[in-house]
C-alpha beads as a LAMMPS data file, in Angstrom:
LAMMPS data file: protein, C-alpha beads

473 atoms
472 bonds

1 atom types
1 bond types

-500.0 500.0 xlo xhi
-500.0 500.0 ylo yhi
-500.0 500.0 zlo zhi

Masses

1 110.0

Atoms # bond

1 1 1 -244.905 444.806 -179.688
2 1 1 -244.527 442.239 -176.985
3 1 1 -247.412 441.165 -174.786
4 1 1 -246.660 439.555 -171.461
5 1 1 -248.852 437.649 -169.059
6 1 1 -249.965 438.823 -165.602
7 1 1 -246.972 439.913 -163.599
8 1 1 -247.992 438.800 -160.106
9 1 1 -245.033 438.647 -157.738
10 1 1 -242.668 439.657 -160.579
11 1 1 -243.993 443.238 -160.511
12 1 1 -241.443 445.144 -158.427
13 1 1 -242.906 448.323 -156.934
14 1 1 -241.498 450.464 -154.123
15 1 1 -244.319 451.931 -152.003
16 1 1 -242.097 453.252 -149.236
17 1 1 -241.793 456.900 -150.292
18 1 1 -244.491 458.170 -147.929
19 1 1 -248.064 459.416 -148.433
20 1 1 -251.158 457.281 -148.783
21 1 1 -250.951 453.753 -150.180
22 1 1 -253.006 454.825 -153.180
23 1 1 -250.689 457.771 -153.947
24 1 1 -247.600 455.603 -153.413
25 1 1 -248.921 452.938 -155.810
26 1 1 -249.775 455.495 -158.501
27 1 1 -246.327 457.055 -158.177
28 1 1 -244.581 453.660 -158.318
29 1 1 -246.519 452.564 -161.405
30 1 1 -245.768 455.848 -163.203
31 1 1 -242.065 455.433 -162.457
32 1 1 -242.075 451.829 -163.665
33 1 1 -243.618 452.911 -166.978
34 1 1 -241.427 455.996 -167.334
35 1 1 -238.214 454.022 -166.735
36 1 1 -239.204 451.303 -169.190
37 1 1 -239.586 448.514 -166.629
38 1 1 -243.223 448.231 -167.722
39 1 1 -243.170 448.316 -171.504
40 1 1 -246.092 449.540 -173.617
41 1 1 -248.668 446.753 -173.956
42 1 1 -247.656 444.958 -170.744
43 1 1 -250.609 443.252 -169.047
44 1 1 -250.808 444.200 -165.361
45 1 1 -251.942 441.842 -162.574
46 1 1 -255.630 441.772 -161.605
47 1 1 -256.638 443.966 -158.678
48 1 1 -256.948 441.033 -156.292
49 1 1 -253.515 439.551 -157.173
50 1 1 -251.585 442.806 -156.890
51 1 1 -253.392 443.754 -153.673
52 1 1 -252.443 440.423 -152.123
53 1 1 -248.837 440.736 -153.280
54 1 1 -248.458 444.276 -151.879
55 1 1 -250.517 443.759 -148.728
56 1 1 -252.970 446.557 -149.493
57 1 1 -256.737 446.785 -150.070
58 1 1 -258.187 445.632 -153.378
59 1 1 -260.063 448.933 -153.763
60 1 1 -256.771 450.833 -153.416
61 1 1 -255.387 449.017 -156.454
62 1 1 -258.638 449.538 -158.380
63 1 1 -258.579 453.286 -157.627
64 1 1 -254.897 453.595 -158.640
65 1 1 -255.507 451.781 -161.934
66 1 1 -258.548 453.984 -162.640
67 1 1 -256.530 457.160 -161.989
68 1 1 -253.727 456.067 -164.342
69 1 1 -256.251 455.070 -167.019
70 1 1 -257.768 458.553 -166.777
71 1 1 -254.294 460.105 -167.105
72 1 1 -253.478 457.974 -170.176
73 1 1 -250.757 455.839 -168.606
74 1 1 -252.874 452.679 -168.719
75 1 1 -255.717 451.282 -170.786
76 1 1 -258.535 449.032 -169.604
77 1 1 -261.017 447.017 -171.638
78 1 1 -263.686 444.577 -170.523
79 1 1 -262.283 441.070 -170.798
80 1 1 -258.778 442.254 -171.720
81 1 1 -257.502 443.438 -168.369
82 1 1 -255.405 446.536 -167.680
83 1 1 -252.338 447.239 -169.798
84 1 1 -249.665 449.892 -170.141
85 1 1 -250.827 452.280 -172.869
86 1 1 -249.103 451.815 -176.232
87 1 1 -248.612 455.541 -176.673
88 1 1 -246.581 455.889 -173.483
89 1 1 -242.964 455.997 -174.629
90 1 1 -240.241 455.240 -172.109
91 1 1 -236.870 456.881 -172.654
92 1 1 -233.955 454.544 -173.347
93 1 1 -231.966 453.867 -170.184
94 1 1 -228.423 455.158 -169.838
95 1 1 -226.703 458.146 -171.366
96 1 1 -227.911 459.597 -174.649
97 1 1 -225.651 458.602 -177.527
98 1 1 -225.433 459.807 -181.064
99 1 1 -227.472 457.637 -183.397
100 1 1 -225.478 455.225 -185.551
101 1 1 -225.397 456.169 -189.223
102 1 1 -228.062 454.303 -191.161
103 1 1 -226.799 451.431 -193.322
104 1 1 -226.371 452.107 -197.004
105 1 1 -229.341 450.819 -199.014
106 1 1 -227.327 448.589 -201.368
107 1 1 -225.211 445.999 -199.560
108 1 1 -222.505 444.698 -201.881
109 1 1 -220.098 443.690 -199.128
110 1 1 -218.547 440.270 -199.718
111 1 1 -219.186 437.087 -197.815
112 1 1 -222.821 437.455 -196.796
113 1 1 -225.619 435.324 -198.250
114 1 1 -229.055 436.823 -198.716
115 1 1 -230.848 436.268 -195.372
116 1 1 -234.095 435.863 -197.280
117 1 1 -232.679 432.839 -199.116
118 1 1 -232.430 430.740 -195.961
119 1 1 -234.421 427.513 -196.585
120 1 1 -236.861 427.917 -193.702
121 1 1 -239.281 425.196 -194.703
122 1 1 -236.735 422.404 -195.257
123 1 1 -234.752 423.485 -192.199
124 1 1 -237.901 423.429 -190.053
125 1 1 -238.751 419.962 -191.325
126 1 1 -235.235 418.776 -190.495
127 1 1 -235.440 420.372 -187.045
128 1 1 -238.714 418.587 -186.315
129 1 1 -237.317 415.223 -187.342
130 1 1 -234.103 415.842 -185.394
131 1 1 -235.979 416.859 -182.256
132 1 1 -238.324 413.887 -182.505
133 1 1 -235.500 411.387 -182.985
134 1 1 -232.956 412.961 -180.614
135 1 1 -231.783 410.635 -177.837
136 1 1 -232.291 411.810 -174.283
137 1 1 -228.559 412.318 -173.771
138 1 1 -228.570 415.023 -176.465
139 1 1 -230.138 417.305 -173.867
140 1 1 -227.388 416.691 -171.343
141 1 1 -223.742 417.729 -171.125
142 1 1 -222.261 418.115 -174.591
143 1 1 -219.348 416.170 -176.071
144 1 1 -216.727 418.738 -177.146
145 1 1 -216.102 416.679 -180.282
146 1 1 -219.618 417.598 -181.431
147 1 1 -222.652 415.415 -182.013
148 1 1 -221.812 412.012 -183.460
149 1 1 -224.743 412.289 -185.883
150 1 1 -223.319 415.459 -187.445
151 1 1 -219.762 414.143 -187.604
152 1 1 -220.968 411.036 -189.426
153 1 1 -223.027 413.098 -191.873
154 1 1 -220.077 415.432 -192.521
155 1 1 -217.730 412.499 -193.133
156 1 1 -219.989 411.191 -195.885
157 1 1 -220.800 414.562 -197.389
158 1 1 -217.235 415.925 -197.472
159 1 1 -215.892 412.709 -199.005
160 1 1 -218.530 412.780 -201.714
161 1 1 -218.436 416.489 -202.553
162 1 1 -214.928 417.692 -201.625
163 1 1 -212.782 414.542 -201.803
164 1 1 -211.975 414.800 -198.080
165 1 1 -210.485 411.752 -196.335
166 1 1 -211.522 411.728 -192.702
167 1 1 -213.651 409.894 -190.138
168 1 1 -216.145 410.990 -187.468
169 1 1 -213.438 410.548 -184.825
170 1 1 -211.245 413.128 -186.579
171 1 1 -213.907 415.822 -186.975
172 1 1 -214.420 418.445 -184.283
173 1 1 -217.488 420.671 -184.536
174 1 1 -216.924 424.354 -183.837
175 1 1 -218.757 427.620 -184.404
176 1 1 -216.992 428.622 -187.613
177 1 1 -213.579 429.352 -189.114
178 1 1 -212.746 432.027 -186.549
179 1 1 -213.401 429.642 -183.644
180 1 1 -211.323 426.976 -185.363
181 1 1 -208.384 429.339 -185.863
182 1 1 -208.457 430.395 -182.221
183 1 1 -208.350 426.759 -181.136
184 1 1 -205.511 425.909 -183.526
185 1 1 -203.515 428.939 -182.414
186 1 1 -203.851 427.775 -178.816
187 1 1 -202.790 424.230 -179.671
188 1 1 -199.845 425.092 -181.943
189 1 1 -198.509 427.832 -179.708
190 1 1 -196.674 431.030 -180.593
191 1 1 -193.062 429.955 -181.051
192 1 1 -193.304 429.630 -184.835
193 1 1 -195.105 432.149 -187.059
194 1 1 -197.921 431.306 -189.420
195 1 1 -197.586 431.984 -193.120
196 1 1 -200.713 433.594 -194.576
197 1 1 -201.722 434.760 -198.027
198 1 1 -200.656 438.339 -198.709
199 1 1 -204.299 439.106 -199.520
200 1 1 -206.786 437.685 -197.037
201 1 1 -209.263 438.507 -194.303
202 1 1 -207.829 441.083 -191.867
203 1 1 -210.146 439.564 -189.263
204 1 1 -208.344 436.226 -189.445
205 1 1 -204.931 437.859 -189.215
206 1 1 -206.201 439.915 -186.303
207 1 1 -207.448 436.990 -184.249
208 1 1 -204.148 435.161 -184.787
209 1 1 -202.371 438.294 -183.629
210 1 1 -204.569 438.465 -180.536
211 1 1 -203.490 434.901 -179.752
212 1 1 -199.848 436.018 -179.935
213 1 1 -199.161 434.433 -183.328
214 1 1 -197.004 436.404 -185.762
215 1 1 -198.137 436.161 -189.403
216 1 1 -195.810 436.276 -192.420
217 1 1 -197.302 437.130 -195.832
218 1 1 -196.877 434.886 -198.881
219 1 1 -197.367 436.518 -202.285
220 1 1 -200.494 435.729 -204.320
221 1 1 -200.939 435.721 -208.108
222 1 1 -203.387 434.271 -210.615
223 1 1 -202.490 430.714 -209.555
224 1 1 -203.123 431.352 -205.875
225 1 1 -200.527 431.550 -203.141
226 1 1 -196.917 431.159 -204.201
227 1 1 -196.359 428.228 -201.895
228 1 1 -192.714 427.827 -202.869
229 1 1 -192.063 431.044 -200.915
230 1 1 -193.423 429.790 -197.561
231 1 1 -190.714 430.396 -194.949
232 1 1 -189.186 427.099 -193.760
233 1 1 -189.510 428.247 -190.132
234 1 1 -193.280 428.712 -190.268
235 1 1 -195.313 426.401 -188.067
236 1 1 -198.441 426.566 -190.235
237 1 1 -199.718 428.108 -193.436
238 1 1 -203.301 429.357 -193.819
239 1 1 -204.594 428.998 -197.382
240 1 1 -207.837 429.320 -199.360
241 1 1 -207.020 426.841 -202.167
242 1 1 -210.488 426.381 -203.677
243 1 1 -210.998 430.086 -204.397
244 1 1 -208.293 432.412 -203.118
245 1 1 -209.890 435.031 -200.954
246 1 1 -210.352 437.705 -202.099
247 1 1 -208.473 437.749 -205.427
248 1 1 -210.344 434.764 -206.848
249 1 1 -207.749 432.365 -208.245
250 1 1 -207.623 428.620 -207.416
251 1 1 -204.405 427.092 -206.106
252 1 1 -202.483 425.563 -209.013
253 1 1 -201.918 421.760 -208.798
254 1 1 -198.129 422.183 -208.702
255 1 1 -198.492 424.592 -205.795
256 1 1 -200.759 422.152 -203.971
257 1 1 -198.012 419.566 -204.221
258 1 1 -195.416 422.139 -203.160
259 1 1 -197.236 423.142 -199.987
260 1 1 -197.584 419.518 -198.900
261 1 1 -193.899 418.943 -199.588
262 1 1 -193.140 421.995 -197.445
263 1 1 -195.268 420.537 -194.629
264 1 1 -193.511 417.152 -194.771
265 1 1 -190.081 418.725 -194.895
266 1 1 -190.601 421.354 -192.187
267 1 1 -193.039 419.595 -189.878
268 1 1 -195.500 422.430 -190.492
269 1 1 -199.259 422.237 -190.822
270 1 1 -201.431 423.234 -193.791
271 1 1 -204.613 424.948 -192.582
272 1 1 -207.086 424.840 -195.472
273 1 1 -209.984 427.268 -195.209
274 1 1 -212.389 425.616 -197.654
275 1 1 -213.814 429.011 -198.519
276 1 1 -216.368 428.773 -201.343
277 1 1 -215.440 425.144 -201.976
278 1 1 -219.018 424.310 -202.989
279 1 1 -219.603 427.399 -205.114
280 1 1 -217.671 427.069 -208.345
281 1 1 -219.663 427.877 -211.462
282 1 1 -217.334 427.471 -214.408
283 1 1 -216.736 423.742 -213.802
284 1 1 -216.916 421.061 -211.153
285 1 1 -215.169 422.174 -207.941
286 1 1 -211.632 420.882 -207.464
287 1 1 -211.230 418.632 -204.435
288 1 1 -209.745 419.770 -201.160
289 1 1 -205.988 419.733 -200.555
290 1 1 -206.744 417.740 -197.388
291 1 1 -207.565 414.687 -199.491
292 1 1 -203.940 414.554 -200.684
293 1 1 -202.435 414.331 -197.186
294 1 1 -204.872 414.186 -194.245
295 1 1 -202.030 413.929 -191.706
296 1 1 -200.492 417.277 -192.706
297 1 1 -203.678 419.250 -193.316
298 1 1 -206.503 420.697 -191.235
299 1 1 -209.619 421.453 -193.280
300 1 1 -211.926 424.187 -191.976
301 1 1 -215.516 424.447 -193.144
302 1 1 -218.773 426.072 -192.116
303 1 1 -222.309 426.845 -193.264
304 1 1 -221.908 430.618 -192.908
305 1 1 -221.842 431.167 -196.698
306 1 1 -224.030 428.269 -197.807
307 1 1 -226.824 428.641 -195.220
308 1 1 -226.397 431.454 -192.700
309 1 1 -223.726 432.873 -190.384
310 1 1 -226.427 433.008 -187.701
311 1 1 -226.237 429.217 -187.271
312 1 1 -222.677 429.387 -185.892
313 1 1 -221.809 425.911 -187.132
314 1 1 -218.451 424.854 -188.530
315 1 1 -216.034 421.946 -188.393
316 1 1 -212.396 420.922 -188.487
317 1 1 -211.122 417.757 -190.162
318 1 1 -207.956 417.098 -188.176
319 1 1 -204.853 414.920 -188.361
320 1 1 -205.191 412.120 -185.823
321 1 1 -202.349 413.544 -183.734
322 1 1 -204.181 416.844 -183.153
323 1 1 -207.665 415.650 -182.167
324 1 1 -207.118 415.252 -178.448
325 1 1 -205.285 418.567 -178.109
326 1 1 -207.987 420.478 -179.989
327 1 1 -210.763 418.861 -177.955
328 1 1 -208.918 419.732 -174.741
329 1 1 -208.511 423.338 -175.902
330 1 1 -212.192 423.485 -176.759
331 1 1 -213.148 422.352 -173.267
332 1 1 -215.887 420.237 -171.771
333 1 1 -218.277 423.154 -171.284
334 1 1 -217.593 425.203 -174.392
335 1 1 -220.496 427.603 -175.028
336 1 1 -220.842 427.118 -178.776
337 1 1 -222.602 424.977 -181.385
338 1 1 -226.060 424.101 -180.065
339 1 1 -226.642 420.354 -179.987
340 1 1 -230.096 420.808 -181.542
341 1 1 -228.657 422.810 -184.447
342 1 1 -226.038 420.107 -184.931
343 1 1 -228.712 417.418 -185.044
344 1 1 -230.751 419.499 -187.480
345 1 1 -227.775 420.003 -189.797
346 1 1 -227.051 416.272 -189.663
347 1 1 -230.597 415.560 -190.851
348 1 1 -230.394 418.363 -193.414
349 1 1 -227.253 416.789 -194.882
350 1 1 -228.494 413.217 -194.726
351 1 1 -231.879 413.949 -196.303
352 1 1 -230.365 415.639 -199.355
353 1 1 -231.915 418.996 -198.474
354 1 1 -228.481 420.598 -198.172
355 1 1 -227.472 419.412 -201.656
356 1 1 -230.678 420.799 -203.123
357 1 1 -230.181 424.148 -201.393
358 1 1 -226.553 424.431 -202.516
359 1 1 -227.505 423.652 -206.124
360 1 1 -230.189 426.335 -206.046
361 1 1 -227.778 428.881 -204.564
362 1 1 -225.107 427.909 -207.090
363 1 1 -227.486 428.713 -209.951
364 1 1 -228.535 431.977 -208.346
365 1 1 -224.990 433.132 -207.608
366 1 1 -223.778 432.209 -211.084
367 1 1 -226.585 434.242 -212.645
368 1 1 -225.798 437.201 -210.392
369 1 1 -222.084 437.095 -211.158
370 1 1 -222.777 436.875 -214.890
371 1 1 -225.177 439.789 -214.612
372 1 1 -222.625 441.880 -212.735
373 1 1 -219.961 441.205 -215.349
374 1 1 -222.311 441.934 -218.262
375 1 1 -223.646 445.198 -216.810
376 1 1 -220.169 446.502 -216.004
377 1 1 -218.838 445.536 -219.431
378 1 1 -221.657 447.462 -221.076
379 1 1 -221.787 450.550 -218.893
380 1 1 -218.283 450.905 -217.403
381 1 1 -215.917 449.368 -219.983
382 1 1 -212.821 450.730 -218.211
383 1 1 -213.210 448.142 -215.424
384 1 1 -213.184 444.357 -215.588
385 1 1 -214.320 441.469 -213.409
386 1 1 -211.398 439.177 -212.517
387 1 1 -210.943 435.754 -210.915
388 1 1 -212.712 432.475 -211.603
389 1 1 -216.492 432.220 -211.611
390 1 1 -216.995 431.090 -208.040
391 1 1 -218.037 432.187 -204.592
392 1 1 -220.167 435.064 -203.377
393 1 1 -218.040 437.962 -204.635
394 1 1 -215.994 439.202 -207.564
395 1 1 -213.047 441.574 -207.779
396 1 1 -213.720 444.528 -210.058
397 1 1 -210.330 445.708 -211.294
398 1 1 -210.061 449.495 -211.636
399 1 1 -207.676 451.826 -213.468
400 1 1 -204.620 452.736 -211.373
401 1 1 -205.208 455.313 -208.660
402 1 1 -209.016 455.147 -208.660
403 1 1 -209.850 452.790 -205.777
404 1 1 -210.281 455.485 -203.140
405 1 1 -212.390 457.664 -205.457
406 1 1 -214.520 454.651 -206.393
407 1 1 -215.205 453.829 -202.742
408 1 1 -216.188 457.423 -201.992
409 1 1 -218.477 457.564 -205.014
410 1 1 -220.043 454.218 -204.092
411 1 1 -220.903 455.537 -200.630
412 1 1 -222.473 458.669 -202.149
413 1 1 -224.645 456.453 -204.348
414 1 1 -225.724 454.269 -201.405
415 1 1 -223.518 451.278 -202.191
416 1 1 -221.641 449.464 -199.431
417 1 1 -218.542 447.702 -200.778
418 1 1 -214.845 447.369 -199.983
419 1 1 -211.522 448.137 -201.618
420 1 1 -209.114 445.359 -202.532
421 1 1 -206.225 447.156 -200.829
422 1 1 -207.900 446.730 -197.418
423 1 1 -207.224 442.980 -197.637
424 1 1 -203.467 443.317 -198.219
425 1 1 -201.209 442.185 -195.374
426 1 1 -199.482 445.230 -193.843
427 1 1 -196.083 443.492 -194.112
428 1 1 -196.524 442.366 -197.717
429 1 1 -193.616 443.172 -200.017
430 1 1 -193.418 443.527 -203.753
431 1 1 -195.928 445.102 -206.103
432 1 1 -199.501 445.354 -204.903
433 1 1 -202.426 443.999 -206.865
434 1 1 -204.151 446.531 -209.136
435 1 1 -206.736 448.863 -207.641
436 1 1 -210.085 447.153 -207.251
437 1 1 -213.358 446.711 -205.439
438 1 1 -214.394 443.471 -203.748
439 1 1 -218.060 443.310 -204.744
440 1 1 -220.377 440.840 -203.043
441 1 1 -223.352 439.886 -205.177
442 1 1 -225.164 437.452 -202.881
443 1 1 -226.687 439.686 -200.207
444 1 1 -229.265 441.984 -201.884
445 1 1 -232.757 440.543 -202.292
446 1 1 -233.729 440.009 -205.903
447 1 1 -235.953 443.085 -205.988
448 1 1 -232.968 445.304 -205.121
449 1 1 -230.184 443.668 -207.106
450 1 1 -230.844 445.570 -210.333
451 1 1 -230.966 448.893 -208.497
452 1 1 -227.754 447.991 -206.666
453 1 1 -225.976 447.321 -209.970
454 1 1 -227.291 450.602 -211.394
455 1 1 -225.966 452.509 -208.387
456 1 1 -222.599 450.755 -208.616
457 1 1 -222.270 451.585 -212.313
458 1 1 -223.158 455.227 -211.685
459 1 1 -220.603 455.422 -208.879
460 1 1 -217.825 453.885 -210.972
461 1 1 -218.610 456.076 -213.958
462 1 1 -218.480 459.131 -211.706
463 1 1 -215.171 458.105 -210.109
464 1 1 -213.494 457.309 -213.412
465 1 1 -214.784 460.389 -215.234
466 1 1 -213.078 462.645 -212.714
467 1 1 -209.698 461.324 -213.857
468 1 1 -210.237 461.817 -217.570
469 1 1 -208.859 465.048 -219.077
470 1 1 -211.478 467.451 -220.379
471 1 1 -211.852 467.333 -224.164
472 1 1 -210.639 470.381 -226.054
473 1 1 -213.179 472.482 -227.872

Bonds

1 1 1 2
2 1 2 3
3 1 3 4
4 1 4 5
5 1 5 6
6 1 6 7
7 1 7 8
8 1 8 9
9 1 9 10
10 1 10 11
11 1 11 12
12 1 12 13
13 1 13 14
14 1 14 15
15 1 15 16
16 1 16 17
17 1 17 18
18 1 18 19
19 1 19 20
20 1 20 21
21 1 21 22
22 1 22 23
23 1 23 24
24 1 24 25
25 1 25 26
26 1 26 27
27 1 27 28
28 1 28 29
29 1 29 30
30 1 30 31
31 1 31 32
32 1 32 33
33 1 33 34
34 1 34 35
35 1 35 36
36 1 36 37
37 1 37 38
38 1 38 39
39 1 39 40
40 1 40 41
41 1 41 42
42 1 42 43
43 1 43 44
44 1 44 45
45 1 45 46
46 1 46 47
47 1 47 48
48 1 48 49
49 1 49 50
50 1 50 51
51 1 51 52
52 1 52 53
53 1 53 54
54 1 54 55
55 1 55 56
56 1 56 57
57 1 57 58
58 1 58 59
59 1 59 60
60 1 60 61
61 1 61 62
62 1 62 63
63 1 63 64
64 1 64 65
65 1 65 66
66 1 66 67
67 1 67 68
68 1 68 69
69 1 69 70
70 1 70 71
71 1 71 72
72 1 72 73
73 1 73 74
74 1 74 75
75 1 75 76
76 1 76 77
77 1 77 78
78 1 78 79
79 1 79 80
80 1 80 81
81 1 81 82
82 1 82 83
83 1 83 84
84 1 84 85
85 1 85 86
86 1 86 87
87 1 87 88
88 1 88 89
89 1 89 90
90 1 90 91
91 1 91 92
92 1 92 93
93 1 93 94
94 1 94 95
95 1 95 96
96 1 96 97
97 1 97 98
98 1 98 99
99 1 99 100
100 1 100 101
101 1 101 102
102 1 102 103
103 1 103 104
104 1 104 105
105 1 105 106
106 1 106 107
107 1 107 108
108 1 108 109
109 1 109 110
110 1 110 111
111 1 111 112
112 1 112 113
113 1 113 114
114 1 114 115
115 1 115 116
116 1 116 117
117 1 117 118
118 1 118 119
119 1 119 120
120 1 120 121
121 1 121 122
122 1 122 123
123 1 123 124
124 1 124 125
125 1 125 126
126 1 126 127
127 1 127 128
128 1 128 129
129 1 129 130
130 1 130 131
131 1 131 132
132 1 132 133
133 1 133 134
134 1 134 135
135 1 135 136
136 1 136 137
137 1 137 138
138 1 138 139
139 1 139 140
140 1 140 141
141 1 141 142
142 1 142 143
143 1 143 144
144 1 144 145
145 1 145 146
146 1 146 147
147 1 147 148
148 1 148 149
149 1 149 150
150 1 150 151
151 1 151 152
152 1 152 153
153 1 153 154
154 1 154 155
155 1 155 156
156 1 156 157
157 1 157 158
158 1 158 159
159 1 159 160
160 1 160 161
161 1 161 162
162 1 162 163
163 1 163 164
164 1 164 165
165 1 165 166
166 1 166 167
167 1 167 168
168 1 168 169
169 1 169 170
170 1 170 171
171 1 171 172
172 1 172 173
173 1 173 174
174 1 174 175
175 1 175 176
176 1 176 177
177 1 177 178
178 1 178 179
179 1 179 180
180 1 180 181
181 1 181 182
182 1 182 183
183 1 183 184
184 1 184 185
185 1 185 186
186 1 186 187
187 1 187 188
188 1 188 189
189 1 189 190
190 1 190 191
191 1 191 192
192 1 192 193
193 1 193 194
194 1 194 195
195 1 195 196
196 1 196 197
197 1 197 198
198 1 198 199
199 1 199 200
200 1 200 201
201 1 201 202
202 1 202 203
203 1 203 204
204 1 204 205
205 1 205 206
206 1 206 207
207 1 207 208
208 1 208 209
209 1 209 210
210 1 210 211
211 1 211 212
212 1 212 213
213 1 213 214
214 1 214 215
215 1 215 216
216 1 216 217
217 1 217 218
218 1 218 219
219 1 219 220
220 1 220 221
221 1 221 222
222 1 222 223
223 1 223 224
224 1 224 225
225 1 225 226
226 1 226 227
227 1 227 228
228 1 228 229
229 1 229 230
230 1 230 231
231 1 231 232
232 1 232 233
233 1 233 234
234 1 234 235
235 1 235 236
236 1 236 237
237 1 237 238
238 1 238 239
239 1 239 240
240 1 240 241
241 1 241 242
242 1 242 243
243 1 243 244
244 1 244 245
245 1 245 246
246 1 246 247
247 1 247 248
248 1 248 249
249 1 249 250
250 1 250 251
251 1 251 252
252 1 252 253
253 1 253 254
254 1 254 255
255 1 255 256
256 1 256 257
257 1 257 258
258 1 258 259
259 1 259 260
260 1 260 261
261 1 261 262
262 1 262 263
263 1 263 264
264 1 264 265
265 1 265 266
266 1 266 267
267 1 267 268
268 1 268 269
269 1 269 270
270 1 270 271
271 1 271 272
272 1 272 273
273 1 273 274
274 1 274 275
275 1 275 276
276 1 276 277
277 1 277 278
278 1 278 279
279 1 279 280
280 1 280 281
281 1 281 282
282 1 282 283
283 1 283 284
284 1 284 285
285 1 285 286
286 1 286 287
287 1 287 288
288 1 288 289
289 1 289 290
290 1 290 291
291 1 291 292
292 1 292 293
293 1 293 294
294 1 294 295
295 1 295 296
296 1 296 297
297 1 297 298
298 1 298 299
299 1 299 300
300 1 300 301
301 1 301 302
302 1 302 303
303 1 303 304
304 1 304 305
305 1 305 306
306 1 306 307
307 1 307 308
308 1 308 309
309 1 309 310
310 1 310 311
311 1 311 312
312 1 312 313
313 1 313 314
314 1 314 315
315 1 315 316
316 1 316 317
317 1 317 318
318 1 318 319
319 1 319 320
320 1 320 321
321 1 321 322
322 1 322 323
323 1 323 324
324 1 324 325
325 1 325 326
326 1 326 327
327 1 327 328
328 1 328 329
329 1 329 330
330 1 330 331
331 1 331 332
332 1 332 333
333 1 333 334
334 1 334 335
335 1 335 336
336 1 336 337
337 1 337 338
338 1 338 339
339 1 339 340
340 1 340 341
341 1 341 342
342 1 342 343
343 1 343 344
344 1 344 345
345 1 345 346
346 1 346 347
347 1 347 348
348 1 348 349
349 1 349 350
350 1 350 351
351 1 351 352
352 1 352 353
353 1 353 354
354 1 354 355
355 1 355 356
356 1 356 357
357 1 357 358
358 1 358 359
359 1 359 360
360 1 360 361
361 1 361 362
362 1 362 363
363 1 363 364
364 1 364 365
365 1 365 366
366 1 366 367
367 1 367 368
368 1 368 369
369 1 369 370
370 1 370 371
371 1 371 372
372 1 372 373
373 1 373 374
374 1 374 375
375 1 375 376
376 1 376 377
377 1 377 378
378 1 378 379
379 1 379 380
380 1 380 381
381 1 381 382
382 1 382 383
383 1 383 384
384 1 384 385
385 1 385 386
386 1 386 387
387 1 387 388
388 1 388 389
389 1 389 390
390 1 390 391
391 1 391 392
392 1 392 393
393 1 393 394
394 1 394 395
395 1 395 396
396 1 396 397
397 1 397 398
398 1 398 399
399 1 399 400
400 1 400 401
401 1 401 402
402 1 402 403
403 1 403 404
404 1 404 405
405 1 405 406
406 1 406 407
407 1 407 408
408 1 408 409
409 1 409 410
410 1 410 411
411 1 411 412
412 1 412 413
413 1 413 414
414 1 414 415
415 1 415 416
416 1 416 417
417 1 417 418
418 1 418 419
419 1 419 420
420 1 420 421
421 1 421 422
422 1 422 423
423 1 423 424
424 1 424 425
425 1 425 426
426 1 426 427
427 1 427 428
428 1 428 429
429 1 429 430
430 1 430 431
431 1 431 432
432 1 432 433
433 1 433 434
434 1 434 435
435 1 435 436
436 1 436 437
437 1 437 438
438 1 438 439
439 1 439 440
440 1 440 441
441 1 441 442
442 1 442 443
443 1 443 444
444 1 444 445
445 1 445 446
446 1 446 447
447 1 447 448
448 1 448 449
449 1 449 450
450 1 450 451
451 1 451 452
452 1 452 453
453 1 453 454
454 1 454 455
455 1 455 456
456 1 456 457
457 1 457 458
458 1 458 459
459 1 459 460
460 1 460 461
461 1 461 462
462 1 462 463
463 1 463 464
464 1 464 465
465 1 465 466
466 1 466 467
467 1 467 468
468 1 468 469
469 1 469 470
470 1 470 471
471 1 471 472
472 1 472 473
């Protein structure tokens, strides 16, 4: 419960409704509490201050406070002043709305790290160092490129970890992949469509659509997007080469070469969402496509999966020819990416704290994925976990025709998850992927993960048992 200081001149009270000054003050204070303008626990001004502000006698204020204390609206203690009583509940302003349904207790939705895993101590230490060392100009008007300190740190880190070839001058800091896509859509225009993977985030397709960009689906199989099928008239192709989202396959080396050949031949742009690039568990992560041709590729990255989506920090590694246009589209006064957070991330990267955190999360996620696969294999043998061991989610392949029943059963058992079919592009042709659930294993705290897996197994067993014929007696 919040506690505020003396209100003084900030206490707005209307005493013009008639009657004595004492009665008017009591009425005005009641209304302020009832309407929520004075929250429970708020410290009121001393008698003398409020009397001077309102132009009334000090004793009038003292008498009004005493009356409201006697009625239970206020409390008064020696040395603590007069406060709005905690037990006085103000109704929420505005019309009464139906309460939102409570969230399901087991969150197995993909793409969300456990909020409790955020490295508060190391991040706080980095923030202190960054704030201490920040130049004065960091607190002035921001450079739309992003802080130089962060762009330098990203250049070193991405080269070392992801094989990216760039420079600080070719990195633009943004607030995440969605912000980057909006900027690129504005720069590239709407004359040519974008090719996108037939299975991908509907949110990304939606924001491109809002920008007036038509998207054309490209089929996906176990080797990632079938890049040989990218339409020659496309202006860009959006790919997740490190770990195809959501189906889980990496982009095959021959297809990496094919997409770059398409870009050179057509004048198109490869937009590489480096989704889960740092979180591969079966072997060392494969380098980014960007490293093969930096002039035909834009690499998008963020800390939303590795640290927290609340930081709103991402980046684009751009071809030299696009930097000025993207910076112009971003604008001089863009309201994103706090300079202090950028400086903190730069320190976090440079000090090695980011590497240590990613290694710890990699171990944790690998253990959780292995545990998910083992529990399902033991208790629900009719399903299987597919895709490479990477990322923050796995696809659980289901028997044909059971996805909808599995989702309904999961909700009944308190499990929030999503069906694979919801990620399919509405214009996709050809056979769909098998029924499946996209199960995120990163979000639940450790104390709930076992219970979440139990609930998921019970839901799947229930959904699948309803399709089995009854045994004859």
